C-alpha positions in Angstrom: 206.4 26.6 -12.1 205.0 28.2 -8.9 202.4 30.8 -9.7 202.2 31.6 -5.9 205.1 34.0 -6.3 206.7 36.4 -8.7 209.2 33.8 -10.0 206.3 33.0 -12.4 206.3 36.6 -13.6 210.0 36.8 -14.2 210.2 33.5 -16.0 207.5 34.3 -18.3 208.6 37.7 -19.6 206.0 39.6 -17.7 208.0 41.5 -15.1 208.2 45.3 -15.4 210.8 45.7 -12.7 208.5 48.0 -10.6 209.9 46.7 -7.2 206.4 46.6 -5.6 206.8 42.9 -4.6 210.2 43.2 -2.9 209.0 45.0 0.4 205.5 43.6 0.5 207.1 40.2 1.2 206.7 39.3 4.9 209.7 37.1 4.9 212.1 39.5 2.9 212.9 36.6 0.6 212.9 38.7 -2.7 215.9 40.3 -4.2 216.4 41.9 -7.7 219.2 40.7 -10.1 219.9 42.0 -13.5 219.1 39.8 -16.4 218.6 40.6 -20.1 218.6 44.3 -19.4 216.0 44.1 -16.7 216.2 43.9 -12.7 214.1 40.8 -12.2 212.8 39.4 -8.8 214.5 36.3 -7.4 212.8 34.4 -4.7 214.7 32.5 -2.0 212.7 29.3 -2.1 213.8 28.2 1.3 212.4 31.2 2.9 209.3 31.6 0.8 206.1 30.5 2.6 203.9 30.7 -0.6 201.6 33.3 1.0 200.9 34.8 -2.5 201.3 38.4 -1.4 203.9 39.2 -4.0 201.9 37.8 -6.8 198.8 39.6 -5.6 200.3 43.0 -6.1 202.2 42.2 -9.3 201.1 44.3 -12.2 202.8 42.1 -14.7 200.0 39.4 -14.1 197.1 41.9 -14.9 195.9 44.3 -17.4 194.6 47.9 -17.0 190.9 48.0 -16.4 188.6 48.5 -19.4 186.1 51.3 -19.6 183.5 50.3 -22.2 183.8 47.7 -24.8 186.0 49.3 -27.4 189.8 49.6 -27.4 189.7 53.4 -27.8 187.4 53.8 -24.8 189.8 51.6 -22.7 192.8 53.6 -23.7 191.1 56.9 -22.7 189.5 55.8 -19.4 187.6 58.2 -17.3 188.4 61.9 -17.9 186.8 64.8 -15.9 189.0 67.6 -17.6 191.9 68.0 -20.0 194.4 70.8 -20.2 197.6 71.6 -21.9 199.8 73.2 -19.3 203.2 74.4 -18.4 205.0 75.7 -15.3 205.1 79.5 -14.7 208.6 79.1 -13.4 210.7 79.7 -16.5 213.8 77.9 -15.3 212.0 74.8 -14.2 210.2 74.7 -17.6 213.5 75.0 -19.3 215.2 72.1 -17.4 212.1 69.8 -17.6 211.5 67.2 -20.3 208.4 69.1 -21.4 206.3 71.6 -19.4 207.4 71.0 -15.8 203.8 70.2 -14.7 204.8 67.1 -12.6 207.6 68.9 -10.6 205.2 71.9 -10.2 202.4 69.7 -8.8 204.7 67.9 -6.4 206.3 71.2 -5.3 203.0 73.1 -4.6 201.3 70.2 -2.8 204.3 69.6 -0.5 204.9 73.2 0.2 201.2 73.7 1.1 201.3 70.7 3.5 198.6 68.9 1.6 200.9 65.8 1.4 203.7 64.7 3.8 206.0 63.1 1.2 206.5 62.4 -2.6 208.6 59.6 -4.2 210.7 60.6 -7.2 214.0 60.1 -9.0 217.3 62.1 -8.5 219.9 60.6 -10.9 220.7 60.2 -14.5 223.1 57.4 -14.2 221.7 54.1 -15.3 224.3 51.7 -14.5 222.4 50.4 -11.4 218.6 50.0 -10.9 216.8 53.3 -10.6 215.0 53.6 -7.4 212.6 56.4 -6.2 213.4 58.1 -3.0 211.4 60.1 -0.5 211.4 63.8 -0.6 209.6 66.3 1.7 209.1 70.0 1.8 212.6 70.5 3.1 214.1 68.8 0.1 212.6 71.0 -2.5 214.9 73.1 -4.6 214.7 76.9 -5.4 217.4 76.3 -8.0 215.9 74.1 -10.6 218.8 74.4 -12.9 221.0 72.7 -10.3 218.4 70.0 -9.4 218.4 66.3 -10.4 214.7 65.8 -10.1 213.2 67.1 -13.4 213.3 65.1 -16.8 212.0 61.8 -17.8 214.1 58.6 -17.4 212.4 56.2 -19.9 213.6 53.1 -17.9 212.0 50.8 -15.5 211.9 52.2 -12.0 211.8 50.5 -8.7 209.3 51.7 -6.2 210.5 49.4 -3.4 211.3 52.3 -1.0 207.8 53.9 -1.5 206.3 50.5 -0.6 208.5 50.2 2.6 207.4 53.8 3.6 203.7 53.2 2.9 203.7 50.0 5.0 205.6 51.6 7.8 203.6 54.9 7.8 200.1 54.0 6.9 198.7 57.3 8.0 201.0 59.5 5.9 199.7 61.3 2.7 201.9 60.4 -0.1 202.4 61.5 -3.7 203.4 58.6 -6.2 204.5 59.2 -9.6 204.6 56.2 -11.9 204.2 54.5 -15.2 201.0 52.6 -15.8 202.3 49.3 -14.7 204.0 50.4 -11.5 201.0 52.5 -10.6 198.6 49.5 -10.8 201.0 47.6 -8.5 201.1 50.4 -6.0 197.2 50.5 -6.0 197.1 46.9 -5.5 199.5 47.3 -2.5 197.0 49.8 -1.0 194.0 47.4 -1.5 195.8 44.4 -0.1 197.0 46.2 3.0 193.6 47.8 3.3 195.1 51.4 3.4 193.0 54.5 3.2 193.1 55.3 -0.6 192.4 59.0 0.2 195.9 59.4 1.5 197.6 58.7 -1.8 197.8 60.8 -5.0 198.7 59.0 -8.1 200.3 61.1 -10.8 200.5 58.8 -13.8 203.0 59.4 -16.6 202.0 58.8 -20.3 204.0 55.7 -21.4 204.6 54.3 -24.8 206.9 51.6 -23.4 210.3 52.1 -21.7 213.8 51.0 -22.6 215.7 48.1 -20.9 218.9 49.0 -19.2 221.0 47.7 -21.9 220.2 50.7 -23.9 222.8 52.6 -21.6 225.4 50.1 -22.7 224.5 50.7 -26.3 224.9 54.5 -26.2 228.2 54.1 -24.1 229.5 51.7 -26.8 228.4 53.7 -30.0 229.0 57.2 -28.8 231.5 56.6 -25.9 234.6 57.7 -28.1 236.6 55.8 -25.5 235.3 57.8 -22.7 233.2 56.6 -19.7 229.5 57.5 -19.9 228.4 58.8 -16.4 224.9 60.2 -17.1 222.3 60.4 -19.8 219.4 62.8 -20.6 216.9 61.0 -22.9 215.4 64.4 -23.5 217.1 67.7 -23.2 215.9 71.1 -24.6 219.3 72.9 -24.6 219.9 72.1 -28.2 216.8 72.8 -30.4 214.2 73.0 -27.7 211.2 70.7 -27.1 210.7 67.8 -27.8 214.3 67.5 -27.0 217.5 65.9 -28.1 219.6 63.4 -26.1 222.6 64.7 -24.0 225.5 62.3 -22.9 227.7 63.2 -20.0 231.3 61.7 -19.8 233.6 61.2 -16.8 236.1 63.8 -18.2 233.5 66.5 -17.9 232.6 66.7 -21.6 229.1 66.3 -23.0 227.6 65.5 -26.4 224.2 65.9 -28.0 222.4 63.2 -30.2 219.4 63.9 -32.4 216.2 62.7 -30.9 215.9 60.2 -33.7 218.7 58.2 -31.9 216.3 57.8 -29.0 213.2 57.0 -31.1 214.9 54.6 -33.2 216.1 52.4 -30.4 212.8 52.0 -28.6 211.6 48.9 -30.6 214.9 47.1 -30.0 215.2 47.9 -26.2 211.6 47.6 -25.1 211.0 45.0 -22.4 208.8 42.2 -23.4 206.1 43.2 -20.8 205.6 46.5 -22.6 204.6 44.6 -25.8 201.4 43.5 -24.0 200.4 46.9 -22.5 197.9 49.3 -24.3 197.7 51.7 -21.3 199.5 54.8 -22.8 197.5 57.4 -21.0 197.7 55.8 -17.5 194.0 55.3 -17.1 194.2 54.3 -13.3 195.8 57.5 -12.3 194.3 60.5 -10.4 196.0 62.8 -13.0 197.8 61.6 -16.1 200.5 63.8 -17.5 202.5 63.5 -20.8 204.1 65.5 -23.6 201.8 67.8 -25.4 201.7 66.6 -29.1 198.2 68.0 -29.9 199.4 71.0 -31.9 197.6 73.3 -29.6 199.7 75.4 -27.1 202.9 74.2 -28.6 206.2 75.8 -27.8 209.9 75.1 -28.1 209.8 75.5 -24.4 207.6 72.5 -23.9 204.2 71.9 -22.6 202.3 69.0 -21.1 198.8 67.4 -21.7 197.1 66.8 -18.5 194.1 64.6 -17.9 192.3 65.0 -14.6 190.5 61.5 -13.8 189.3 61.7 -10.3 188.0 64.1 -7.7 191.2 63.6 -5.7 193.1 64.6 -8.8 190.9 67.6 -9.3 191.5 68.8 -5.8 195.3 68.5 -6.2 195.2 70.3 -9.6 193.2 73.3 -8.1 195.7 73.5 -5.2 198.6 73.9 -7.6 197.2 75.5 -10.8 198.1 79.1 -9.7 201.7 78.0 -10.5 200.7 76.8 -13.9 199.6 78.3 -17.2 196.9 76.1 -18.7 194.3 76.0 -21.5 191.6 73.4 -21.9 191.7 71.2 -25.0 189.4 68.4 -26.2 190.7 65.0 -25.0 189.6 63.5 -28.3 192.7 65.2 -29.8 194.8 62.6 -28.1 193.6 59.9 -30.2 195.8 61.3 -33.1 198.3 63.0 -31.0 199.4 60.0 -29.0 198.7 57.5 -31.9 196.4 55.3 -29.9 195.2 53.4 -33.0 198.8 52.0 -33.4 198.9 51.2 -29.7 195.7 49.1 -29.9 197.5 46.1 -31.4 198.9 45.6 -28.0 195.5 44.2 -26.8 196.0 41.6 -29.4 199.6 40.9 -28.3 198.4 40.4 -24.8 195.6 38.0 -25.9 198.2 35.9 -27.9 200.5 35.8 -24.9 197.6 34.7 -22.7 196.6 32.0 -25.1 200.0 30.7 -25.5 200.2 30.5 -21.7 196.8 29.1 -21.2 197.9 25.8 -19.6 200.1 27.5 -17.0 198.6 30.9 -16.6 195.6 30.1 -14.4 193.7 33.2 -13.6 196.1 35.7 -15.2 194.3 38.3 -17.3 196.6 40.3 -19.6 193.6 41.3 -21.9 189.9 41.8 -21.4 188.4 39.7 -24.3 185.6 42.4 -24.8 188.3 44.6 -26.4 189.1 42.2 -29.2 187.3 43.2 -32.4 189.8 41.1 -34.7 191.2 37.6 -34.6 194.2 37.8 -32.2 196.0 35.2 -34.6 196.1 37.8 -37.3 198.6 39.8 -35.2 201.0 36.8 -34.6 203.4 37.6 -37.4 203.6 41.3 -36.2 204.3 40.1 -32.6 206.9 37.7 -33.9 209.0 40.5 -35.5 208.5 42.8 -32.5 209.7 40.1 -30.2 212.8 39.5 -32.3 213.8 43.1 -32.1 213.2 43.2 -28.4 215.3 40.0 -27.8 218.2 41.5 -29.7 218.2 44.4 -27.2 217.7 42.1 -24.3 220.8 40.2 -25.2 222.8 43.2 -26.2 225.1 43.2 -23.2 226.2 39.6 -23.8 225.9 39.7 -27.6 226.0 43.1 -29.1 226.7 41.7 -32.7 223.1 40.4 -32.9 221.6 44.0 -32.6 224.3 45.5 -34.8 223.6 43.1 -37.7 219.9 43.9 -37.4 220.6 47.6 -37.4 223.0 47.4 -40.4 220.5 45.4 -42.3 217.8 48.0 -41.7 220.0 50.9 -42.6 221.0 49.1 -45.8 217.3 49.4 -47.0 217.4 46.0 -48.6 214.1 44.4 -49.5 213.2 41.2 -47.7 213.8 38.1 -49.5 210.5 37.3 -51.4 210.9 33.6 -51.0 211.5 33.9 -47.2 208.6 36.3 -46.9 206.2 34.0 -48.7 207.3 31.0 -46.6 206.8 33.0 -43.4 203.3 34.2 -44.5 202.4 30.5 -45.3 203.7 29.3 -41.9 201.6 31.8 -40.0 198.5 31.2 -42.1 198.8 27.5 -41.4 199.1 28.1 -37.7 196.1 30.3 -37.6 194.0 27.7 -39.3 195.3 25.0 -36.9 194.4 27.3 -33.9 
């Protein structure tokens, strides 16, 4: 297996479908194809010159940098200030997934000419790969209730067009909005191309893992009622307010709301494998990190955001836009409970297990900083095994929906696990740990 290109990433379940590798390739030999609910890179071996550029920017082959020697410190990262905030524009706040902070930041920074362009999404249809597109001051909307920019997508997003623009316009000032994995890939692009870091503002989204694209098929199958699903809001505040229920749009013009439990309950089944190895929920590499406000402070059915300012660049951007925001300081330590960071820490161990299992072929790949491991990673092998089984059912849903449906039916029945089988599994993993 050739580690000099992203074929290695895709074949080992480490791709996050960020799209950064595609347009960094000097030979244009990378394309994306759908497989197991993900859009994965395919390298034309005849064109590839093994320059290693695609692998050098690939966030699937790295972990987020650690700050300190404890998991909690690594998950918090550097924080200069923390606020709960929301947009003063009532319409924007209403149509946003939470408080509308990201859209407000982008709007104000573009309107004031501090940045030339931003890359964002403008669709809620997930039949094809989501790709960000460039917007400028001229594209901004004064009618947010008619805009397709706000709201979260919760699916892997390709930043290939942003990469193309950055390479072709190295002097332009650009706002990039991304999940933790994609953000690291974009920052690696800037490093590899030796671009001026000051030209780029990174707005990082809090992320607890995304869905793979098969989840769209799942909702179409289960709630389609014989109608074609054309769009989906994973979070919509029209029915019940924040944190928002789901809203499905059909080809005949009708809509349907689903309780937010339908979204939360499917996450573990449709999570891409790479997400299982990522503990960077708060997006530690961003200039500003933004997510839903679950602190219990400044809560409202209209929604609000928790904002972490991480760099001086982020502080400058915040100050330029904050007149359009209502905001109140809060202790960042409140996020430990609010964002359930202790539960997320097991992914450090999942990453260590993956790295150990790939040791012979992984070379210099670093999925986890060993300084952050306070327990024996093999103690987590059983938990990873079950999480992987769920994720595999979602990955195979389009080709074999019965597998997932059986698992869901078994879960809904509330049956207790077979004690003999459970004992055998515990014994198996105990013996494996001793051997290791």
